[in-house]
C-alpha positions in Angstrom: -1.8 -0.8 15.1 -1.7 -3.7 12.9 -2.1 -4.5 8.4 -1.1 -6.6 6.2 1.2 -5.7 3.4 1.1 -8.6 0.4 0.5 -11.1 3.5 3.3 -10.0 5.2 2.1 -8.8 8.8 3.2 -5.2 9.7 3.1 -3.2 12.8 2.3 0.8 12.9 3.2 2.8 15.7 -0.5 4.9 14.8 -2.0 5.8 11.9 -0.6 6.2 8.5 -2.0 6.7 5.1 -1.6 4.2 2.1 1.4 6.4 0.8 3.7 5.9 3.3 3.6 2.4 3.4 3.4 2.0 -0.4 7.1 4.5 -0.1 8.4 2.3 2.6 7.9 -0.6 -0.2 9.3 0.6 -3.0 11.8 3.1 -4.4 9.6 4.8 -7.1 6.1 5.0 -7.4 5.7 4.7 -11.1 4.8 1.3 -12.2 2.7 0.7 -9.1 -0.6 -0.8 -8.7 -2.1 -0.9 -5.1 -5.6 -1.9 -3.5 -6.7 -2.2 -0.1 -9.4 -4.9 1.4 -9.7 -5.3 -2.4 -10.4 -2.4 -4.1 -8.2 -0.8 -6.1 -7.4 2.7 -4.1 -7.4 5.7 -6.9 -3.3 7.0 -7.0 -4.1 10.6 -6.7 -5.8 9.3 -3.6 -2.7 7.5 -1.7 -1.5 10.3 0.1 -4.8 10.9 1.6 -6.3 7.7 1.9 -5.9 7.2 6.4 -5.6 2.9 6.7 -7.3 1.2 9.7 -6.1 -1.6 11.8 -6.9 -4.9 10.2 -6.2 -3.0 6.5 -4.9 -5.7 3.8 -2.9 -4.2 1.7 -1.3 -5.8 -2.1 0.9 -4.0 -3.7 2.1 -4.9 -7.2 4.3 -3.7 -9.9 4.4 -3.6 -13.9 7.8 -5.4 -15.2 9.2 -5.0 -18.6 10.9 -8.4 -20.0 11.3 -10.3 -23.6 
């Protein structure tokens, strides 16, 4: 199965959840927002949302500055 994460192609062995992809990309889920195919995904559904072939995932994180 192929998906795209932040514009980069990823090849997966089979169906996977959004939560598994997020955990593979970031060390900590705090301050992270995720969209799948242009729609924001509710955090409480990440671990039950199964991605489909060709899904486009965007992961963004909050940044502190000053």
